[in-house]
N, C-alpha and C positions, 0 to 999 in steps of 0.2 A: 467626512469624521470617522474616526477607528469604533469597531462596534461595544469594541471594551470600555470607552468613554464613560464616567461615573454621569449618571442616572441623575444627579443635582447639580448645573457644573454654567456657573459662569467666569465669563473672563472678563479682566483679568485675575479677576478675585473670588477662588471659586472654594466651592465647600469641599469638595473633591476634587481629588486631581490626580487619579492612577497613575502611578509611576514616575510624579515628578516629588516627592519626598514630604509634600503639604497634607496630603489626608489623616485621619485618625491611621493607628497603628495598633496593632492585634495583637497577642499574643496567642498561642493555639486551644484556645478553650474558646475565640473567637472573641475575646472580650480588650476591652482600651488597654491601653498600656499609659498611665499616665506619665504628660510634661513634668520636670523636674517642678516641683511645686505647688502640682496642678491638683488638686483637689477632689476625688468623685463622690459626687452627693446623694444621689439614686439610680435606682434603676427601673426601669418600667420593658411591659411588652406593647406594643399598638401597633397599627396599622398605619401604612404613610405615602402623603402622598402629595407630589408636587405640582403647585399653582402660578399662575402669570395673575396680575391683578391691574385692570384699569381704576382710572375717575368712581365707576359707578358698577361697574362689572368681575368677575373673573373665568376660568377656561382651566381647568385641571389638565396636564400638559402631560403624565406619569401617574403610575401606582404600583405597589411594589402589591404582589398576587399572595401575601401571608402576612401577618404582622411578624416587626421585628421586633429587635431587642436596643434601646434607649439608654445611653447615658448621657445622665447630666452628671456638669463638674462647673466647678467657678471660674472654670476659660471660657465653654463651650457644649454644646451639644450633638452628639453623635451619634449616628443609626446603624445596624447591620443586621444583616438579612443573611438568611441561608440557604435559601433558592436560587437559580441560574437564571430565572424569568423575568425579567422585568415589565411587568404590564404596560402597553402602551392607548390610553383612550384616544379614542379616532372615529373616521366615519364606519361602516361597515364592521364584520369580525371582529373582536377583541383580536390585537394581534399582539407580537411579542417581540423585545430582544435578547441576543442569545451574549448571556455576560460568563466569564471565566467566573469558575467560584463565588466567592460572597460579593455583594450589593454594601456596599458602607457611603455614609455622607456625615459630617458635617456643619455645623456653624459655631459659629465662633462668635466670642458675645459684642464686638464691635459693630456686627452688622443689623441686627435687628431692632426698625423702627417699632411697632407697635404688635401688640400679642391682641387676637382676637378671639373669644369666647360663641361660641354658635349655643343657640336653644339648644336642650338636649333631643333626641330624637330616639327613644323610647329610653330603652338603658346606655348610651353610647352618646357620644357629642363629641367634637370636633375645637381643635386649639390651633388657629393661624398663627403658625411665626412668621411675619410677616419683613421682609429688609429694603431697608431704604431703594431708593435709587432716584435718579432725574424725576420731578413730577409727568415729563413729557411723555413716559411710556412705560412700559407694566412694569411690577414689582413682583420681583418672584417673591412665592410662601412653600413653606413646609407646612403641609397639612398634618397633624398629628391625632388620632381617630378611638378611641376605644371607649369604656366603662367612664361615666360622667363621673362618678366620686374620682377614680383613677387622676382622668384629665384633667379634673379642679385642683386635687391635690399637683400635676405637672405644671398645670401653670401659674400657681402661685410659688412654682422652686421656681420657673425663671423669670418670674418679675424678681425676685430678690437678687438671684447670683447673676444678673445682670446689671443690676443697680448696682450692685454692693462693687462690682466686676469694674464699671463706669466711674465709680466715686472714686478710688483707690489705686487706679491709673491713669493721674491725669498727662502722662507723657504721648497716652493712643489714640484721646479724645478730649477733644478743646470745647470744656462749657462755659458758658454763664453761667450767672451766680443764679436767675431762677433754673434754669436748668441742674442745677448742684442742687437746690435746693426742693427741685420737685422726682428729683431724683430721690433723694437721702426720705424723703415720705415715702417713697416705692419700700425701699429694702426695711422700712422700719413697719411696715406696714407686718401683721400677723395670716390675715383672715383670706383665707383662700380668692381669689380668683371670682368675679360673681361675672354671669354672660354680660358681654359685650366689649368692649375695646379700654386697653391702657396702653400708653402712650411713651413710649422708650423714648426721653431726650440723650442724643449726642449721637445716634448711628451715624456710621461712615457711609458714603454714598456707596450704592456699585453700580458701574460703568460696563453697559453694553459696549463691547468690537463691534457688534454684530449683531441683526437678528437670528441667525445660526447657535447663537453662545447659551440660548438655552437647547436643553439638550432636543427637544420636538417643538416647531412652529407651531403656536395652537389651531386647533381647527375648530368650524363657524359650527359644528354640534356634539362637543365637547361641553360634558355637563358645567350649565353656565354655574354663577350666582350671582347676587344681588349684595356685593357689600356696604352700598347703604341701609339695607333691609338686614341680612345674616338671611337670605333665605336663599334655597337652590332652585 
């Protein structure tokens, strides 16, 4: 695997793939250049990590070493980090992979199957953006961590943006009447997401070609997280 591979990479549906034209386009200030018809909703600065979730647990596969800029649009979430080090969670001393220039990634709104807002740990909390996959394998998730009020607002924005995106694009997402009703309720709800799980009907499946499609295989002593109880 080349050393400039994206840190959040699932083939064939890649959140970001360097060099093939599917990743986020940035301007000279390293801010997202919206696509035609795309509207920027908000920008945040939070910590980012990647997880693989099983039926009852999860393992952090990678973590960026410093907060990154997260942009929320009506089409997707993108993140851009200014460092050149990707911190990999694994056995022994913290290792790192050299990446040229910026580290960036994105999740388009076709993929998330649910949001999970974890209980606050002091003044900070974590939002997991979990993307669907076959239930027999692990699900990729992007973890966004920051001040509890900021992450709570980010969760609300994502819930509304994803639900609205799927409702107005029937050609991309095949929804049953109950799924459409559930998304309509999410789009109308103005309150912040409370701690717990928000299901997002209509997610497209993420298919793994091989175990190596994720940036790193999980390590047995990587930081575990109980997906059922929300406890690390």
